[in-house]
N, C-alpha and C positions, 0 to 999 in steps of 0.2 A: 551095813558098812558101805554098800554100794551107794545108798542114798546120801550118806555122809560125804563120800568121795565126790558125788555129783554136786552137792552143795558147796564143798570146798573148791571144786573146779569153777563153779559159778562165781564164788567170791573172788577167786584169783582172776577170773576174766573181768569182773567188775573193777578190781584194783588196776588191772592192766589198762582197761578202757579209761578209767579215771586218770591214770598217769598220762595217758596219751591225749585225753580230751578235757581234763579237769580245768586247765587254764582257760580254754575256750569257753567252757560253761560259766566259769566265774566272770570272765570278761563280758559274756553275754548278759549275765545278771546285772553286772555293774552298769553296762550300757543301758539296759532296760530301765533300771532304777534312775539312771541319769536322765533318760528321756522323759520319764514321769515327772521328775523334779523340774526339768527344763520346761515342760509343758505347763506345769503349775506356775512357774516363774513368769512365763510368757503371758498366761491368763491374768496374773496379778498385775503385770506391767500394763496390759491393755486396759484393765479396770482403772488403774491409776491414771493413765493417759486420758481416758474418757472423763474421769472426774475432774481433772485439771482443765480439760477442754471445755467442759460444761461451765465451770466456774469462770473461766476467761470469757466465754460467750455471755454469761449473765452480766459481767462487768461492761462488756461492749453494748449490750442492750440498754443498760442503765445510762451509759454515756450518750447513746442515740436519743433516748427519751429526754434526757436533760439538755440535749442540743450541744454537747461538747464534741465538736467535730474532730478536733486534733486528737483527743483521747480515744475516740472511737476508731480513728484511722490506725493509731498505734496498736490498739488491742486487736484489731483485725489482722494487722501484719504479724502479730505474735501468734495468732491462731494459724495463719498460713505457714509460718516458719516452724512452729513446734508441734502442731496438731493437724498437719495437712491431710491425714487419712481419715479424719472424722467428718461427720456431716455438719458440725458446727461452723466450719469455714463457709459452707454454702449459706447457712442461716445468717451468718455475719454479713456476707456479700449482699444478700437480699435486704437486710436491715440498713446497711450503708447506702445502698442504691436508693431506697425510699428517702433516706435523709438528704441525699444529694438532689433528688427530685424536688423535695420540699424547699430546698435552698435555691432552686432553679439552676442547678449545675447538672444539666442533662448529659453533657459529654462525660462527666465523671461517673454518673449513674450508669451510663451505657457500658463503661469498662467493667464495673462490678457485675452487671447482669450478663454480660458476654461471658465472663469467666464462669459464673454459676451455671449458665446454660450448657457449657461444654464440660464442666468438671464436677458438678454435684453428684454425689454417690447414689442418689435415688432418682428414678425417672420422674416421679411426681414433682420433686424439687426442680429438676431440669425444665419441666413443663411450665411451672410457675415463673421461672426466670425467663422463659421464651415469651410468655404472655406479656410480662412487664417490659421486656426489651422491645417488643413490637410497639407497645404504647409509647415508649421513649423515642423510638425511631420515627414514629408518626409525628411526634411533637417536633423532632429535629428536621423533618421533611425528607428523611432518607427512605423514600418509598420503595426503592428497588431492593434494598437489603431487607426491609420489613416484609416485603412480598415473598422473598426467598425463604425467610424463616417460617412464615405461616404455612408454607407449602411443605415443610419438612414433616416426615411422619412423627406422630406424637402419641400421647396416651388418650385412649378413647373417652375417658371421663372429662377431658377438657375440650372435646370437639365443638360443643356449643359456644364456648368462649372464643375459640379460634374462628368460628364462623362469624361471630360478631365483629371480630377484628378484621376479617376479610371484608365485611361490609364497610367498616371505617376506611380501609385502604381503597376500596373501589370508589367510595364517595370522594376521597381526597384526590383521586385521579379523574373525577368527573364522570364516572360510569355509574349512573343512578340505577340502571337496570340490574347490574351485577350487585350493587349495594343492597337493593331491595331483596334480591334472591338470597343473599347471604344472611340478611337480618331475619328473613322468614325461616331459613334453616336453623338459625340460632334459637328462634322461638320454639321450634319443634323439639329441641333438646332441653337440657336442664341448665339454661343460662342463668347467671347469677342475678341479673337485674332485668327481668323481662319487661317491666314497665318502661324502663329507659329505652330498651330496644324498640318497643312498640312506638314510643314517641318519635324515635329516629325514623322509623318506617312510615309513620303518618306524615312526617315532615316532607317526605319525598313525593314529588309530583308523580301521578300515575303515568306509566309508559304509554306512548301513543300507538 
C-alpha cells in the first residue's frame, strides 16, 4: 500500500507539473518542429536560388560566346539583382570583362574587374580579378593604381603571376633592373607561360 501511495503521489506530482509546465513543453516542441521545417525550407530555398543563378549564368555565358553584348549585360544585371549572394555574379563579371577587352572597351572591363576584385565570395576569384585588372590598367596606362593593386596581399598560388606583372609594370616605368628581377622571380615559381617570360627577360639589355 505504501508503494501504491508513493506511485499515486508521483502521478499526482507529474499531473501537477504537467499542469504548470505542459503548455511550455508543447510550445517548445512546436517551436522545435517549426525550426526544423524552417531550416528545411531555407535549405530548399538556397538550392532553388543556386539552380536559378546557375541557369542565368549559363545564359550569360552563351550570350558572351555569341557576342550578344546587350543580352549579356542584361543577364549580368539580373544576376546581381536576384542572386547577389552567389559566386555566379563574379563569374559573370569576369566573362563580361573579357568580352569588353575583346571589344577594346577597357574602361568598361575595368568596372567589372574592379567589382569582382572587391566582391567575389572566393579569394581565388578575387585574385583572378586582380590579375586581369592589373593587365587592363597597364593597357590604360594607369600605372599608379596597377602598382598599388599588385602590392596588395594575395593568394600564394598566384605569386608567380603577380611577379610577372610587377615586371611588366617596372618595364612600363622604364626600370629595366626591377623588371628583370621580377621576371626572374616569376620564373622561379609556377608562372603560366614561362617561355613568354623568358623571352621578355632575354629582350632586356643586361644591367651595367
